[in-house]
MARMILUM-553866 format. One record per residue (C-alpha): residue in one letter; z negated, y, x; residue number from 1. Coordinates in nm, 2 decimals, always signed. Example, Ala and Ser with C-alpha at 12.3 -4.5 7.8 and 13.67 -1.06 7.14 Angstrom:
2
rec code:A, c3:-0.78, c2:-0.45, c1:+1.23, pos:1
rec code:S, c3:-0.71, c2:-0.11, c1:+1.37, pos:2
***
This chain:
373
rec code:M, c3:-3.74, c2:-5.94, c1:-5.08, pos:1
rec code:V, c3:-3.36, c2:-5.91, c1:-5.09, pos:2
rec code:N, c3:-3.17, c2:-5.82, c1:-4.78, pos:3
rec code:D, c3:-2.81, c2:-5.76, c1:-4.71, pos:4
rec code:K, c3:-2.70, c2:-5.69, c1:-4.36, pos:5
rec code:T, c3:-2.36, c2:-5.59, c1:-4.24, pos:6
rec code:Q, c3:-2.25, c2:-5.43, c1:-3.92, pos:7
rec code:N, c3:-2.30, c2:-5.07, c1:-4.05, pos:8
rec code:L, c3:-2.52, c2:-5.12, c1:-4.36, pos:9
rec code:Y, c3:-2.87, c2:-5.23, c1:-4.44, pos:10
rec code:V, c3:-2.99, c2:-5.25, c1:-4.81, pos:11
rec code:K, c3:-3.34, c2:-5.37, c1:-4.89, pos:12
rec code:S, c3:-3.56, c2:-5.40, c1:-5.20, pos:13
rec code:F, c3:-3.94, c2:-5.32, c1:-5.19, pos:14
rec code:F, c3:-4.18, c2:-5.45, c1:-5.45, pos:15
rec code:A, c3:-4.52, c2:-5.30, c1:-5.54, pos:16
rec code:A, c3:-4.77, c2:-5.24, c1:-5.82, pos:17
rec code:S, c3:-4.63, c2:-4.89, c1:-5.87, pos:18
rec code:I, c3:-4.31, c2:-4.70, c1:-5.78, pos:19
rec code:R, c3:-4.51, c2:-4.46, c1:-5.55, pos:20
rec code:E, c3:-4.65, c2:-4.75, c1:-5.35, pos:21
rec code:A, c3:-4.31, c2:-4.91, c1:-5.32, pos:22
rec code:L, c3:-4.16, c2:-4.58, c1:-5.20, pos:23
rec code:E, c3:-4.43, c2:-4.54, c1:-4.94, pos:24
rec code:K, c3:-4.37, c2:-4.90, c1:-4.81, pos:25
rec code:A, c3:-4.00, c2:-4.83, c1:-4.79, pos:26
rec code:R, c3:-4.04, c2:-4.50, c1:-4.61, pos:27
rec code:Q, c3:-4.27, c2:-4.65, c1:-4.36, pos:28
rec code:E, c3:-4.03, c2:-4.93, c1:-4.27, pos:29
rec code:L, c3:-3.69, c2:-4.76, c1:-4.30, pos:30
rec code:G, c3:-3.79, c2:-4.40, c1:-4.20, pos:31
rec code:P, c3:-3.71, c2:-4.07, c1:-4.36, pos:32
rec code:D, c3:-3.33, c2:-4.10, c1:-4.33, pos:33
rec code:A, c3:-3.31, c2:-4.40, c1:-4.57, pos:34
rec code:L, c3:-3.16, c2:-4.33, c1:-4.91, pos:35
rec code:L, c3:-3.31, c2:-4.43, c1:-5.24, pos:36
rec code:L, c3:-3.05, c2:-4.63, c1:-5.44, pos:37
rec code:N, c3:-3.24, c2:-4.75, c1:-5.75, pos:38
rec code:T, c3:-3.58, c2:-4.78, c1:-5.91, pos:39
rec code:R, c3:-3.66, c2:-5.02, c1:-6.19, pos:40
rec code:E, c3:-3.91, c2:-5.27, c1:-6.33, pos:41
rec code:A, c3:-3.91, c2:-5.59, c1:-6.13, pos:42
rec code:P, c3:-3.70, c2:-5.86, c1:-6.28, pos:43
rec code:P, c3:-3.89, c2:-6.16, c1:-6.42, pos:44
rec code:E, c3:-3.81, c2:-6.39, c1:-6.12, pos:45
rec code:A, c3:-3.96, c2:-6.13, c1:-5.88, pos:46
rec code:R, c3:-4.25, c2:-6.01, c1:-6.09, pos:47
rec code:H, c3:-4.50, c2:-6.20, c1:-5.87, pos:48
rec code:L, c3:-4.40, c2:-5.96, c1:-5.58, pos:49
rec code:G, c3:-4.49, c2:-5.65, c1:-5.78, pos:50
rec code:A, c3:-4.44, c2:-5.48, c1:-6.11, pos:51
rec code:F, c3:-4.17, c2:-5.24, c1:-5.97, pos:52
rec code:E, c3:-3.88, c2:-5.25, c1:-5.74, pos:53
rec code:V, c3:-3.72, c2:-4.98, c1:-5.53, pos:54
rec code:V, c3:-3.39, c2:-5.03, c1:-5.35, pos:55
rec code:F, c3:-3.32, c2:-4.83, c1:-5.03, pos:56
rec code:G, c3:-3.04, c2:-4.82, c1:-4.78, pos:57
rec code:G, c3:-3.04, c2:-4.71, c1:-4.42, pos:58
rec code:L, c3:-3.11, c2:-4.82, c1:-4.07, pos:59
rec code:P, c3:-3.46, c2:-4.95, c1:-4.02, pos:60
rec code:A, c3:-3.64, c2:-4.88, c1:-3.70, pos:61
rec code:G, c3:-3.60, c2:-5.23, c1:-3.57, pos:62
rec code:M, c3:-3.22, c2:-5.22, c1:-3.62, pos:63
rec code:I, c3:-3.13, c2:-4.91, c1:-3.42, pos:64
rec code:P, c3:-2.91, c2:-5.04, c1:-3.14, pos:65
rec code:Q, c3:-3.05, c2:-4.99, c1:-2.79, pos:66
rec code:A, c3:-2.80, c2:-4.88, c1:-2.53, pos:67
rec code:P, c3:-2.82, c2:-5.05, c1:-2.19, pos:68
rec code:A, c3:-2.91, c2:-4.85, c1:-1.89, pos:69
rec code:Q, c3:-2.63, c2:-4.61, c1:-1.81, pos:70
rec code:S, c3:-2.57, c2:-4.31, c1:-1.61, pos:71
rec code:A, c3:-2.71, c2:-3.98, c1:-1.74, pos:72
rec code:A, c3:-2.35, c2:-3.86, c1:-1.82, pos:73
rec code:A, c3:-2.30, c2:-4.16, c1:-2.06, pos:74
rec code:E, c3:-2.62, c2:-4.11, c1:-2.26, pos:75
rec code:P, c3:-2.49, c2:-3.81, c1:-2.47, pos:76
rec code:V, c3:-2.18, c2:-4.01, c1:-2.56, pos:77
rec code:V, c3:-2.40, c2:-4.31, c1:-2.69, pos:78
rec code:A, c3:-2.63, c2:-4.07, c1:-2.88, pos:79
rec code:E, c3:-2.33, c2:-3.90, c1:-3.05, pos:80
rec code:D, c3:-2.18, c2:-4.24, c1:-3.14, pos:81
rec code:L, c3:-2.51, c2:-4.34, c1:-3.30, pos:82
rec code:R, c3:-2.54, c2:-4.02, c1:-3.50, pos:83
rec code:A, c3:-2.18, c2:-4.06, c1:-3.62, pos:84
rec code:S, c3:-2.26, c2:-4.42, c1:-3.74, pos:85
rec code:V, c3:-2.57, c2:-4.29, c1:-3.92, pos:86
rec code:R, c3:-2.36, c2:-4.02, c1:-4.09, pos:87
rec code:E, c3:-2.10, c2:-4.28, c1:-4.20, pos:88
rec code:I, c3:-2.37, c2:-4.50, c1:-4.35, pos:89
rec code:R, c3:-2.53, c2:-4.21, c1:-4.53, pos:90
rec code:E, c3:-2.20, c2:-4.10, c1:-4.68, pos:91
rec code:L, c3:-2.13, c2:-4.46, c1:-4.79, pos:92
rec code:L, c3:-2.47, c2:-4.50, c1:-4.95, pos:93
rec code:T, c3:-2.44, c2:-4.16, c1:-5.12, pos:94
rec code:R, c3:-2.11, c2:-4.27, c1:-5.28, pos:95
rec code:I, c3:-2.27, c2:-4.59, c1:-5.41, pos:96
rec code:A, c3:-2.58, c2:-4.42, c1:-5.54, pos:97
rec code:A, c3:-2.43, c2:-4.11, c1:-5.69, pos:98
rec code:P, c3:-2.25, c2:-4.27, c1:-5.99, pos:99
rec code:A, c3:-2.57, c2:-4.46, c1:-6.09, pos:100
rec code:V, c3:-2.78, c2:-4.14, c1:-6.08, pos:101
rec code:S, c3:-2.52, c2:-3.92, c1:-6.25, pos:102
rec code:N, c3:-2.46, c2:-4.18, c1:-6.52, pos:103
rec code:S, c3:-2.83, c2:-4.25, c1:-6.60, pos:104
rec code:R, c3:-2.86, c2:-3.95, c1:-6.83, pos:105
rec code:R, c3:-2.53, c2:-3.99, c1:-6.99, pos:106
rec code:L, c3:-2.60, c2:-4.36, c1:-7.07, pos:107
rec code:E, c3:-2.92, c2:-4.27, c1:-7.25, pos:108
rec code:G, c3:-2.87, c2:-4.36, c1:-7.61, pos:109
rec code:S, c3:-2.50, c2:-4.44, c1:-7.57, pos:110
rec code:V, c3:-2.52, c2:-4.80, c1:-7.69, pos:111
rec code:E, c3:-2.72, c2:-4.69, c1:-7.99, pos:112
rec code:R, c3:-2.47, c2:-4.41, c1:-8.08, pos:113
rec code:A, c3:-2.18, c2:-4.65, c1:-8.04, pos:114
rec code:L, c3:-2.34, c2:-4.91, c1:-8.28, pos:115
rec code:V, c3:-2.44, c2:-4.65, c1:-8.53, pos:116
rec code:D, c3:-2.08, c2:-4.52, c1:-8.53, pos:117
rec code:A, c3:-1.98, c2:-4.89, c1:-8.60, pos:118
rec code:E, c3:-2.21, c2:-4.88, c1:-8.91, pos:119
rec code:I, c3:-2.51, c2:-5.06, c1:-8.76, pos:120
rec code:P, c3:-2.84, c2:-4.93, c1:-8.90, pos:121
rec code:A, c3:-3.02, c2:-4.70, c1:-8.65, pos:122
rec code:D, c3:-3.33, c2:-4.92, c1:-8.61, pos:123
rec code:L, c3:-3.13, c2:-5.23, c1:-8.53, pos:124
rec code:A, c3:-2.89, c2:-5.03, c1:-8.30, pos:125
rec code:R, c3:-3.20, c2:-4.90, c1:-8.11, pos:126
rec code:E, c3:-3.34, c2:-5.25, c1:-8.07, pos:127
rec code:I, c3:-3.01, c2:-5.37, c1:-7.94, pos:128
rec code:E, c3:-2.98, c2:-5.09, c1:-7.69, pos:129
rec code:D, c3:-3.33, c2:-5.17, c1:-7.56, pos:130
rec code:A, c3:-3.23, c2:-5.53, c1:-7.51, pos:131
rec code:V, c3:-2.91, c2:-5.43, c1:-7.33, pos:132
rec code:R, c3:-3.11, c2:-5.22, c1:-7.09, pos:133
rec code:Q, c3:-3.34, c2:-5.51, c1:-7.02, pos:134
rec code:R, c3:-3.03, c2:-5.72, c1:-6.94, pos:135
rec code:A, c3:-2.92, c2:-5.45, c1:-6.69, pos:136
rec code:G, c3:-3.26, c2:-5.42, c1:-6.54, pos:137
rec code:S, c3:-3.30, c2:-5.79, c1:-6.48, pos:138
rec code:R, c3:-2.97, c2:-5.84, c1:-6.31, pos:139
rec code:P, c3:-3.04, c2:-5.91, c1:-5.94, pos:140
rec code:V, c3:-2.69, c2:-5.82, c1:-5.82, pos:141
rec code:V, c3:-2.47, c2:-5.52, c1:-5.93, pos:142
rec code:D, c3:-2.11, c2:-5.60, c1:-5.99, pos:143
rec code:I, c3:-1.93, c2:-5.33, c1:-5.80, pos:144
rec code:T, c3:-1.59, c2:-5.44, c1:-5.93, pos:145
rec code:R, c3:-1.67, c2:-5.29, c1:-6.27, pos:146
rec code:S, c3:-1.76, c2:-4.94, c1:-6.37, pos:147
rec code:R, c3:-2.10, c2:-4.86, c1:-6.52, pos:148
rec code:G, c3:-1.93, c2:-4.82, c1:-6.86, pos:149
rec code:E, c3:-1.75, c2:-5.15, c1:-6.83, pos:150
rec code:T, c3:-2.07, c2:-5.32, c1:-6.74, pos:151
rec code:L, c3:-2.24, c2:-5.16, c1:-7.03, pos:152
rec code:Q, c3:-1.97, c2:-5.27, c1:-7.27, pos:153
rec code:A, c3:-1.99, c2:-5.63, c1:-7.14, pos:154
rec code:D, c3:-2.37, c2:-5.64, c1:-7.17, pos:155
rec code:T, c3:-2.36, c2:-5.50, c1:-7.52, pos:156
rec code:A, c3:-2.10, c2:-5.76, c1:-7.63, pos:157
rec code:E, c3:-2.31, c2:-6.04, c1:-7.49, pos:158
rec code:E, c3:-2.62, c2:-5.90, c1:-7.66, pos:159
rec code:L, c3:-2.44, c2:-5.88, c1:-8.00, pos:160
rec code:E, c3:-2.31, c2:-6.23, c1:-7.97, pos:161
rec code:S, c3:-2.66, c2:-6.36, c1:-7.87, pos:162
rec code:R, c3:-2.79, c2:-6.24, c1:-8.21, pos:163
rec code:V, c3:-2.55, c2:-6.44, c1:-8.42, pos:164
rec code:A, c3:-2.60, c2:-6.82, c1:-8.46, pos:165
rec code:V, c3:-2.31, c2:-7.03, c1:-8.58, pos:166
rec code:D, c3:-2.30, c2:-7.38, c1:-8.71, pos:167
rec code:P, c3:-1.96, c2:-7.48, c1:-8.86, pos:168
rec code:E, c3:-2.07, c2:-7.81, c1:-8.99, pos:169
rec code:L, c3:-2.11, c2:-7.95, c1:-9.34, pos:170
rec code:G, c3:-2.37, c2:-8.20, c1:-9.46, pos:171
rec code:R, c3:-2.24, c2:-8.51, c1:-9.64, pos:172
rec code:I, c3:-2.38, c2:-8.34, c1:-9.96, pos:173
rec code:T, c3:-2.31, c2:-7.97, c1:-9.95, pos:174
rec code:A, c3:-2.39, c2:-7.71, c1:-10.22, pos:175
rec code:L, c3:-2.26, c2:-7.35, c1:-10.23, pos:176
rec code:V, c3:-2.48, c2:-7.09, c1:-10.39, pos:177
rec code:G, c3:-2.44, c2:-6.71, c1:-10.42, pos:178
rec code:P, c3:-2.39, c2:-6.40, c1:-10.63, pos:179
rec code:P, c3:-2.12, c2:-6.39, c1:-10.91, pos:180
rec code:G, c3:-1.77, c2:-6.33, c1:-10.77, pos:181
rec code:S, c3:-1.86, c2:-6.42, c1:-10.41, pos:182
rec code:G, c3:-1.58, c2:-6.68, c1:-10.39, pos:183
rec code:K, c3:-1.78, c2:-7.00, c1:-10.41, pos:184
rec code:T, c3:-1.53, c2:-7.21, c1:-10.61, pos:185
rec code:T, c3:-1.22, c2:-7.11, c1:-10.40, pos:186
rec code:T, c3:-1.42, c2:-7.17, c1:-10.08, pos:187
rec code:L, c3:-1.54, c2:-7.51, c1:-10.21, pos:188
rec code:V, c3:-1.17, c2:-7.61, c1:-10.25, pos:189
rec code:K, c3:-1.08, c2:-7.50, c1:-9.90, pos:190
rec code:L, c3:-1.37, c2:-7.70, c1:-9.76, pos:191
rec code:A, c3:-1.24, c2:-8.01, c1:-9.96, pos:192
rec code:F, c3:-0.90, c2:-7.97, c1:-9.79, pos:193
rec code:I, c3:-1.03, c2:-7.90, c1:-9.44, pos:194
rec code:E, c3:-1.34, c2:-8.12, c1:-9.41, pos:195
rec code:G, c3:-1.24, c2:-8.39, c1:-9.66, pos:196
rec code:L, c3:-0.87, c2:-8.46, c1:-9.70, pos:197
rec code:G, c3:-0.78, c2:-8.31, c1:-9.36, pos:198
rec code:K, c3:-1.01, c2:-8.56, c1:-9.19, pos:199
rec code:A, c3:-0.90, c2:-8.86, c1:-9.41, pos:200
rec code:R, c3:-1.24, c2:-8.86, c1:-9.58, pos:201
rec code:A, c3:-1.32, c2:-8.93, c1:-9.95, pos:202
rec code:V, c3:-1.42, c2:-8.63, c1:-10.15, pos:203
rec code:R, c3:-1.60, c2:-8.58, c1:-10.47, pos:204
rec code:L, c3:-1.63, c2:-8.24, c1:-10.65, pos:205
rec code:I, c3:-1.91, c2:-8.15, c1:-10.88, pos:206
rec code:S, c3:-1.95, c2:-7.83, c1:-11.09, pos:207
rec code:A, c3:-2.29, c2:-7.72, c1:-11.21, pos:208
rec code:D, c3:-2.15, c2:-7.39, c1:-11.34, pos:209
rec code:T, c3:-2.22, c2:-7.41, c1:-11.71, pos:210
rec code:L, c3:-2.30, c2:-7.04, c1:-11.75, pos:211
rec code:R, c3:-1.94, c2:-6.91, c1:-11.76, pos:212
rec code:V, c3:-1.71, c2:-7.00, c1:-12.04, pos:213
rec code:G, c3:-1.47, c2:-7.24, c1:-11.87, pos:214
rec code:G, c3:-1.66, c2:-7.21, c1:-11.55, pos:215
rec code:A, c3:-1.58, c2:-7.56, c1:-11.44, pos:216
rec code:D, c3:-1.21, c2:-7.55, c1:-11.54, pos:217
rec code:Q, c3:-1.08, c2:-7.39, c1:-11.22, pos:218
rec code:L, c3:-1.25, c2:-7.66, c1:-11.00, pos:219
rec code:R, c3:-1.13, c2:-7.93, c1:-11.24, pos:220
rec code:T, c3:-0.77, c2:-7.81, c1:-11.20, pos:221
rec code:Y, c3:-0.80, c2:-7.81, c1:-10.82, pos:222
rec code:A, c3:-0.95, c2:-8.16, c1:-10.83, pos:223
rec code:A, c3:-0.65, c2:-8.28, c1:-11.02, pos:224
rec code:I, c3:-0.42, c2:-8.12, c1:-10.77, pos:225
rec code:L, c3:-0.61, c2:-8.28, c1:-10.48, pos:226
rec code:G, c3:-0.64, c2:-8.61, c1:-10.65, pos:227
rec code:V, c3:-1.01, c2:-8.64, c1:-10.60, pos:228
rec code:P, c3:-1.29, c2:-8.73, c1:-10.85, pos:229
rec code:F, c3:-1.45, c2:-8.44, c1:-11.04, pos:230
rec code:Q, c3:-1.75, c2:-8.41, c1:-11.26, pos:231
rec code:A, c3:-1.92, c2:-8.12, c1:-11.45, pos:232
rec code:V, c3:-2.29, c2:-8.15, c1:-11.50, pos:233
rec code:E, c3:-2.52, c2:-7.95, c1:-11.73, pos:234
rec code:S, c3:-2.86, c2:-8.04, c1:-11.59, pos:235
rec code:T, c3:-3.03, c2:-8.13, c1:-11.26, pos:236
rec code:A, c3:-3.08, c2:-8.48, c1:-11.39, pos:237
rec code:A, c3:-2.71, c2:-8.51, c1:-11.44, pos:238
rec code:L, c3:-2.65, c2:-8.36, c1:-11.10, pos:239
rec code:A, c3:-2.87, c2:-8.61, c1:-10.93, pos:240
rec code:Q, c3:-2.69, c2:-8.89, c1:-11.11, pos:241
rec code:A, c3:-2.35, c2:-8.76, c1:-11.00, pos:242
rec code:I, c3:-2.47, c2:-8.73, c1:-10.64, pos:243
rec code:D, c3:-2.62, c2:-9.08, c1:-10.63, pos:244
rec code:S, c3:-2.31, c2:-9.24, c1:-10.79, pos:245
rec code:A, c3:-2.08, c2:-9.10, c1:-10.51, pos:246
rec code:P, c3:-1.97, c2:-9.35, c1:-10.24, pos:247
rec code:P, c3:-2.20, c2:-9.34, c1:-9.94, pos:248
rec code:Q, c3:-1.94, c2:-9.20, c1:-9.70, pos:249
rec code:A, c3:-1.79, c2:-8.95, c1:-9.94, pos:250
rec code:L, c3:-1.81, c2:-8.58, c1:-9.89, pos:251
rec code:V, c3:-1.99, c2:-8.44, c1:-10.20, pos:252
rec code:L, c3:-1.92, c2:-8.07, c1:-10.27, pos:253
rec code:I, c3:-2.13, c2:-7.89, c1:-10.54, pos:254
rec code:D, c3:-2.03, c2:-7.56, c1:-10.70, pos:255
rec code:T, c3:-2.30, c2:-7.36, c1:-10.87, pos:256
rec code:P, c3:-2.32, c2:-7.06, c1:-11.11, pos:257
rec code:G, c3:-2.35, c2:-6.70, c1:-10.98, pos:258
rec code:F, c3:-2.69, c2:-6.58, c1:-11.09, pos:259
rec code:S, c3:-2.80, c2:-6.22, c1:-11.14, pos:260
rec code:A, c3:-3.17, c2:-6.15, c1:-11.07, pos:261
rec code:A, c3:-3.26, c2:-6.17, c1:-11.44, pos:262
rec code:M, c3:-3.05, c2:-6.48, c1:-11.49, pos:263
rec code:L, c3:-3.20, c2:-6.65, c1:-11.19, pos:264
rec code:D, c3:-3.56, c2:-6.60, c1:-11.32, pos:265
rec code:T, c3:-3.47, c2:-6.75, c1:-11.66, pos:266
rec code:L, c3:-3.19, c2:-6.99, c1:-11.61, pos:267
rec code:G, c3:-3.16, c2:-7.07, c1:-11.24, pos:268
rec code:M, c3:-3.51, c2:-7.17, c1:-11.12, pos:269
rec code:E, c3:-3.47, c2:-7.54, c1:-11.22, pos:270
rec code:L, c3:-3.15, c2:-7.57, c1:-11.01, pos:271
rec code:A, c3:-3.30, c2:-7.37, c1:-10.73, pos:272
rec code:G, c3:-3.60, c2:-7.59, c1:-10.71, pos:273
rec code:Y, c3:-3.39, c2:-7.90, c1:-10.72, pos:274
rec code:L, c3:-3.17, c2:-7.79, c1:-10.43, pos:275
rec code:A, c3:-3.46, c2:-7.66, c1:-10.23, pos:276
rec code:N, c3:-3.64, c2:-7.99, c1:-10.25, pos:277
rec code:R, c3:-3.35, c2:-8.22, c1:-10.17, pos:278
rec code:Q, c3:-3.36, c2:-8.25, c1:-9.79, pos:279
rec code:D, c3:-3.03, c2:-8.43, c1:-9.79, pos:280
rec code:I, c3:-2.84, c2:-8.14, c1:-9.95, pos:281
rec code:D, c3:-2.69, c2:-7.88, c1:-9.71, pos:282
rec code:T, c3:-2.70, c2:-7.55, c1:-9.90, pos:283
rec code:H, c3:-2.49, c2:-7.26, c1:-9.79, pos:284
rec code:L, c3:-2.54, c2:-6.91, c1:-9.92, pos:285
rec code:V, c3:-2.20, c2:-6.75, c1:-9.99, pos:286
rec code:L, c3:-2.18, c2:-6.37, c1:-9.95, pos:287
rec code:T, c3:-1.90, c2:-6.12, c1:-9.93, pos:288
rec code:A, c3:-1.83, c2:-5.92, c1:-9.61, pos:289
rec code:T, c3:-1.74, c2:-5.61, c1:-9.82, pos:290
rec code:T, c3:-2.09, c2:-5.57, c1:-9.96, pos:291
rec code:R, c3:-2.32, c2:-5.30, c1:-9.82, pos:292
rec code:P, c3:-2.59, c2:-5.43, c1:-9.57, pos:293
rec code:A, c3:-2.87, c2:-5.33, c1:-9.81, pos:294
rec code:D, c3:-2.71, c2:-5.52, c1:-10.10, pos:295
rec code:L, c3:-2.65, c2:-5.83, c1:-9.88, pos:296
rec code:A, c3:-3.02, c2:-5.82, c1:-9.77, pos:297
rec code:A, c3:-3.12, c2:-5.81, c1:-10.14, pos:298
rec code:A, c3:-2.89, c2:-6.10, c1:-10.22, pos:299
rec code:A, c3:-3.03, c2:-6.30, c1:-9.94, pos:300
rec code:R, c3:-3.39, c2:-6.24, c1:-10.06, pos:301
rec code:L, c3:-3.29, c2:-6.33, c1:-10.42, pos:302
rec code:Y, c3:-3.13, c2:-6.66, c1:-10.32, pos:303
rec code:S, c3:-3.40, c2:-6.75, c1:-10.07, pos:304
rec code:V, c3:-3.55, c2:-6.97, c1:-10.36, pos:305
rec code:F, c3:-3.26, c2:-7.21, c1:-10.30, pos:306
rec code:R, c3:-3.37, c2:-7.24, c1:-9.93, pos:307
rec code:P, c3:-3.01, c2:-7.21, c1:-9.79, pos:308
rec code:S, c3:-2.98, c2:-7.33, c1:-9.43, pos:309
rec code:K, c3:-2.66, c2:-7.14, c1:-9.35, pos:310
rec code:L, c3:-2.46, c2:-6.84, c1:-9.45, pos:311
rec code:L, c3:-2.09, c2:-6.84, c1:-9.54, pos:312
rec code:F, c3:-1.90, c2:-6.51, c1:-9.56, pos:313
rec code:T, c3:-1.59, c2:-6.44, c1:-9.77, pos:314
rec code:R, c3:-1.34, c2:-6.14, c1:-9.80, pos:315
rec code:L, c3:-1.32, c2:-6.06, c1:-9.43, pos:316
rec code:D, c3:-0.96, c2:-5.95, c1:-9.50, pos:317
rec code:E, c3:-1.08, c2:-5.68, c1:-9.73, pos:318
rec code:T, c3:-1.29, c2:-5.49, c1:-9.47, pos:319
rec code:S, c3:-1.23, c2:-5.33, c1:-9.13, pos:320
rec code:S, c3:-1.59, c2:-5.36, c1:-9.03, pos:321
rec code:Y, c3:-1.81, c2:-5.67, c1:-8.99, pos:322
rec code:A, c3:-2.12, c2:-5.46, c1:-8.95, pos:323
rec code:A, c3:-2.27, c2:-5.58, c1:-9.28, pos:324
rec code:L, c3:-2.20, c2:-5.94, c1:-9.19, pos:325
rec code:F, c3:-2.35, c2:-5.90, c1:-8.84, pos:326
rec code:C, c3:-2.67, c2:-5.73, c1:-8.97, pos:327
rec code:T, c3:-2.73, c2:-5.99, c1:-9.24, pos:328
rec code:A, c3:-2.69, c2:-6.28, c1:-8.99, pos:329
rec code:A, c3:-2.90, c2:-6.11, c1:-8.73, pos:330
rec code:R, c3:-3.18, c2:-6.03, c1:-8.96, pos:331
rec code:E, c3:-3.18, c2:-6.35, c1:-9.17, pos:332
rec code:G, c3:-3.19, c2:-6.57, c1:-8.86, pos:333
rec code:K, c3:-2.96, c2:-6.82, c1:-9.03, pos:334
rec code:A, c3:-2.65, c2:-6.97, c1:-8.88, pos:335
rec code:I, c3:-2.30, c2:-6.88, c1:-9.02, pos:336
rec code:S, c3:-2.09, c2:-7.18, c1:-9.10, pos:337
rec code:Y, c3:-1.75, c2:-7.05, c1:-9.21, pos:338
rec code:L, c3:-1.56, c2:-6.73, c1:-9.26, pos:339
rec code:A, c3:-1.31, c2:-6.69, c1:-9.54, pos:340
rec code:T, c3:-1.03, c2:-6.44, c1:-9.47, pos:341
rec code:G, c3:-0.82, c2:-6.45, c1:-9.79, pos:342
rec code:Q, c3:-0.74, c2:-6.64, c1:-10.11, pos:343
rec code:S, c3:-0.48, c2:-6.88, c1:-9.97, pos:344
rec code:V, c3:-0.59, c2:-7.24, c1:-9.99, pos:345
rec code:P, c3:-0.67, c2:-7.39, c1:-9.75, pos:346
rec code:E, c3:-0.54, c2:-7.16, c1:-9.47, pos:347
rec code:D, c3:-0.78, c2:-6.87, c1:-9.51, pos:348
rec code:L, c3:-1.09, c2:-7.04, c1:-9.39, pos:349
rec code:E, c3:-1.21, c2:-7.08, c1:-9.04, pos:350
rec code:P, c3:-1.52, c2:-7.21, c1:-8.86, pos:351
rec code:A, c3:-1.75, c2:-6.92, c1:-8.76, pos:352
rec code:T, c3:-1.78, c2:-6.81, c1:-8.40, pos:353
rec code:A, c3:-2.01, c2:-6.54, c1:-8.26, pos:354
rec code:A, c3:-1.72, c2:-6.36, c1:-8.10, pos:355
rec code:R, c3:-1.54, c2:-6.35, c1:-8.44, pos:356
rec code:V, c3:-1.84, c2:-6.21, c1:-8.62, pos:357
rec code:T, c3:-1.89, c2:-5.93, c1:-8.36, pos:358
rec code:Q, c3:-1.52, c2:-5.86, c1:-8.31, pos:359
rec code:T, c3:-1.50, c2:-5.53, c1:-8.50, pos:360
rec code:L, c3:-1.82, c2:-5.40, c1:-8.33, pos:361
rec code:V, c3:-1.70, c2:-5.49, c1:-7.98, pos:362
rec code:Q, c3:-1.36, c2:-5.33, c1:-8.05, pos:363
rec code:K, c3:-1.54, c2:-5.00, c1:-8.12, pos:364
rec code:L, c3:-1.74, c2:-5.00, c1:-7.79, pos:365
rec code:P, c3:-1.47, c2:-4.90, c1:-7.54, pos:366
rec code:D, c3:-1.39, c2:-4.58, c1:-7.73, pos:367
rec code:S, c3:-1.75, c2:-4.50, c1:-7.79, pos:368
rec code:L, c3:-1.86, c2:-4.56, c1:-7.43, pos:369
rec code:A, c3:-1.55, c2:-4.42, c1:-7.26, pos:370
rec code:A, c3:-1.75, c2:-4.11, c1:-7.15, pos:371
rec code:V, c3:-1.98, c2:-4.32, c1:-6.93, pos:372
rec code:A, c3:-1.71, c2:-4.55, c1:-6.78, pos:373
***
């Protein structure tokens, strides 16, 4: 049980198998003048005490101060002082309890509405709201320095970030795969700058993009500018030879074609099988943040044959909402490695953070939840 005693205030939690049983225990100990402050499911760490918790405030029978023997004339004064103290405590507890009671109805569905307004699908928004309420219910201590709305915003932001895994690291051999036009080649060059030359590391660029006319030319030009070795390959056997011929410590970056669903079935399965079976190749799926959530989910399913270990998002500068990005990361369960925010090389590439991914969603929460603050 949790106790908090001060000179004028006594707050206590009671645990039992049902709320009714907990209420009866509280009334028996604290008396009819105690005020109910909160009821909830017991937090995990207190579940052994009972399935439910009720929180009461008041003066338990054992804490009523006993006045020393006095004259009959002094007794009414002592009784009046005691009644005044009880009124003071009841007013204080009422002020504490009233906001929680009045806000409970207004908070119902508020997180879900805020997230739907931020373009999160309703089913995922509802799931997040349930998790936010579990966070609030398991908190043993209420932060009285923040309003209910501020607490709700903070809990929602934490829940959103907890659903995004990030891993801004590259394997020694890294391949980028993804739909046509997703920005694989430009991103590969940025990675060569940042993770290779920027860290005084040898770099080798390989293009397996033989589907587009001149598909390897852009990367060839960048390799010449960077002064790093480049090789275009037309088969998985040639790709394997190019990888194996690279110096052991060199960062090997592989560009691949953008396959449509039909092209992947006919032309891409050999490459997909090769990359999926090479345990030493770190494959990142490159997707654009401007794509609709349903289309991103379809692309993720299509490119699952490559067995990508991470996601990499481009074109963040072209959208005001990262909802699609968040939904894909949350539902795919894969870590995000990098975020590309423009075309400039190498400036417009940054390591992913959970806070950055959820940024536009969190920014919408204060306005949406203002009514319950």
